[in-house]
N, C-alpha and C positions, 0 to 999 in steps of 0.2 A: 235695558236691551230688549227689543221687542222680540217675539217668538220667531219674525221672520228671519231677522240678523242673526241670531241664534241659531237656528236650525242651520242655514246656510254655512254659518261659520264652522258647526260641527261638522259639515259636508267637508269642507276645505280642511279642517284638523286630519280627518280622514285621507286625503289626497295626499298632503304634506307631510305628516306624520310628525312626531316630537322629535326633538334634537336630541341625538344620541353620541356621546364620546366614546370613542373606541376602549375596549377594552383593556386592560394591562395583562399582557402574556403570564401566563403560568407555566414554567418550566416541569415538565413532567417526564419521565422516561418511558416510554410507551412499551407496552408489556409486547404486542405483535403488529405489524403490519395490517391496517383495517382496509377494505376496498373504499374507495371513494363513493361518496353519495350518489345516487342519480339525481341529474339535477332536471327539474320539471319546469320546462319552457311555460310560462305566463299567457295564458289566453287573453289577446286583446280583444276588446269590443268597439273602442273608438280612440283616435289619436289627435291630441289636442296641440298643435305646435309641434314639438319633439316629445311631448308627454303621453306616456300611454294608460289609458285607462281599463284595468284588467276585469276577469269575470271575478275574480278574488275582491276587489275594492267594490265591486257592484253587490256581491254576496254581502259584504260588510256592510253597505251601504241599508240592504233590506233586513238584515239583523237589528241594526238600530232603529228599525222603521216597520216593523211587525204589521202594523195595520196596512201596507201598503204592499204586501207580499203577494197578494193577488192579482194587481195590476199588471204581473209580470207575466200572466197566463197568457197574453196576447203580444204579437208585435208591436201593437200601436202602444199598448200600455208599457211595454219594456222599452219602448224608446223615450216615453216621457221621463220614466225613471233615470234613465240614462241621461238624458237630457239636464235634469237636475245635476248629477256628477258633473258634466260637461261644462255647466253654467259655472260652479265651484271652481272648475278648473281654470276657466278663464277669468274670473275673477283673482284667484290665487296668483294666477302669472299678471293680472294688471298690478297688483298689490307688490309683487316682486319688483316689477319695472319701476314701480313708484319709489321703492326703496322702504315702504312700509313693515315690510316682513321680510325676513332671508329664509334660507332653507333649514335653519336650525330655530326658527322661531317658536316659542311653546305656544300650546293651545291656547293658553289666556292671553298671550301677546297676539296671536290670529284674531283671537274674536274683539279683541279692541280695537284690531287694525281694520276689521271688517265693519265693525260700527262706524268708524270714521268714513269709510268709503260709502256706506249708506247712505249716511247724513249728506255727504256730498255730492253723491251721483243719484241715487233715487230714495229723498227724504220720503216720509209721511205727509201726504197734503194735509192741509187745513181740515176742520172739522165742517162738515156739509150744514146745511141749515135746516131748520125743524122739519119743515115739509118732507125734503129729501130724507130724512130720518124716519120719518113714520113709513114712508112709502116702502123702505127697506126692510122694513121690521115686519109690515105687513105680507110682503112678499118673501119674508124668510124667517117664518115665527119660530119654526122647528128647531132655529140654530143658538134660541134663546132660553136656556132653561135647561131640562134635562133630556135628551132627546129617547126615542124610543130604543131598548136594548135588549139584546137577548143573551141567555148564557149557552156557551155551547161546550160540549165533550168532543173530543176528535182522537181518531184511531189515524195515525200517517204510516205510511210506508214509502222509504225513501229511494229515490232512483240515483245512483250513484252519477257523479259529474263524468259528462265524457261518455255516457252508457250506449250501448246500440240499441238499435229497435229491439233486436230479440230480447236484451236484458230489461228493456223497459217493458216489452210484453209480459216477462215474466213477473216482473212487481207488480203488473195490473192483476196479473192471473191471480198472486197471492190476494191483493187487495178484495178481488172478487170472491175468492173462498172466505174470507173473514167475513164478508156481507152475506154468505149463505149461513154462516154459522149464526150471524144475529137474527135472521131469519127463522133460525132453527130454534132461538129462545135463548143462547148464550147472554150472559151479562155484557153489556157494552162497557162499563166499568172494568169487569175482570178481562176482556179481550184488550182494552185499552193498556191497562197497566202490564199485562204480559206481552204484548205485541208492538206497540205504539214506537215509533222511531224518532220522534220528535224529543230533544234532549230535554226542552222546557218542562215538559210533561212527567218527568219522572217522580213519583212518588206522588201523584194528584189523581190517577186512575183517568187520565184523559182529559179532565177539566182545564178548559182556556178561560174561566171566567166569563165576565160581561164584554159584550163589544157593542158598539151601536148597530141598529140594523139598517137604518137608510144610508143611502148616499155610498154605498158599496154593491155595484150592481152584480158582481160574480156571487156576492152572498146570499142577496136577494133571490136572485135568481136559483141559488141551490136550495133555499130555504122554501121556495114556493109551493105549498100546499104541505107543507111539514108540520105537525101538532106538536106541543110539549110531549116528551116521552118519545117522540118518534126520531127516527133518522134519517139521514139521506142515501141516495144510490152512492157508487163508487166517482169522486170528483178528482179530475187531474187539477193539480195545483203545480208551481214552478219548482218545488221540489221532489214530486212524486203523486203518491196517490193518496185522497183522505176520504174518510168516513165523519161525517158530522152527526149528531145527536143535539135535538133542542131540549133543553132542562126544565129554562124558565123564560117567561119574556115578562118586560116592563114596559107599561106605555109612558109615552112622552108628557112630560108636566113641562107646560110653558108659561114664562115669564112674563107679567103684564109690561106693557110698553115703558112706564114710569122707572119700573125696577130695572129694565133692562138698557134704559137710554146709554148709559154710559159704556155699555157692552156693545151697543149699536154703533155708537163712535168709533170707539175701537176696530169694529169689523170693518167698517166702511173705510176708515184710513188705513186698513192693513190690506185691504184689497187693493186700492187704490196704489200703496207702496209696491205690492206685488207687481202690478202690470208695470210700474215705473222699471221695476227689477229687472222684467224679464226683456223690455226694449234696452235697458243698457246691455243686457248679457248677448242681446242679439247684435248690438253695435259692435260688441268686442269681437264677435262671432265672424264679423265681416273684413275684421282686420288680422285674424288669424286661421291657418288653415286648420278645419276641423272635419276628420274622415271617419266616416262607419266603417268596421271591418267585420260586422257580422250580417252575414248574406241575408235571412229573414228582415232584419232592419233595413238593409238597402232598399229589399222591394217595398217595405212598408212607408219609407222617406226617400223615394227616389231624388229629392230636391235636397236631401240632409234636414238634420233635427232643426233648424231653422227657420222651415220654409212657410209655417203658417207666421212668422214674425216679419216676412219680407214686406 
């Protein structure tokens, strides 16, 4: 199964969830009456037909795709991430209507059904001719080989979900105080170890490892003028405020065309299949009501998430 099909299948799994059988009741004598738990109303970002897509599902999607987190720093980027979930939900509903999955299908069954849907509705196109392959390679050399990368460390202070402007300002003030301590000469690793609120960094002194430098506007902008051993100012992120340190850089290593040819074919076919997939999702959106329920996204997409596909 191609990456395109696999990644969208995972997204569909996130939306449908695994089938769960009800647990057998266990008879117990209650020691004392307990107050009922407070029910938290889910925050709905979009509605596809009668199905809601919630903030919790959106954050789960970001957790599974950490490389895309900073796309959510703008309404436009957040809208494109949400569109991925909407597209997955549209295809989930199409598969339910076709009977290829049920509400209790396993993740493996969903992936098989999605592969069948992709083959029928948006298959990969034939391999391009040699001239097209070489032209694509010349214009996208950095995609073939090992891209330029940077190793980063991070201090992250998180803003609670649903925080007020005052609470958000308080977290920023804490981040600015950490920045002043760095400027005064305190160790980035020591401060990261003691203060970072990113659970993935526990025990790593804030080390994030290597990430591709190019192709991420937020990261390129954040690291502009920053040399190895230096850190950024306080940066706003979807979960709070970050300070990044650049600890190592690696130059790109480009693969010659002859060695990269098969990868060029696969990339061009994947691009063609992606365009076909988006067109198919847009066609589904025309027959299913898709509502945006987040105010900043309504302003960024006044004609809906699929306006560019019309």
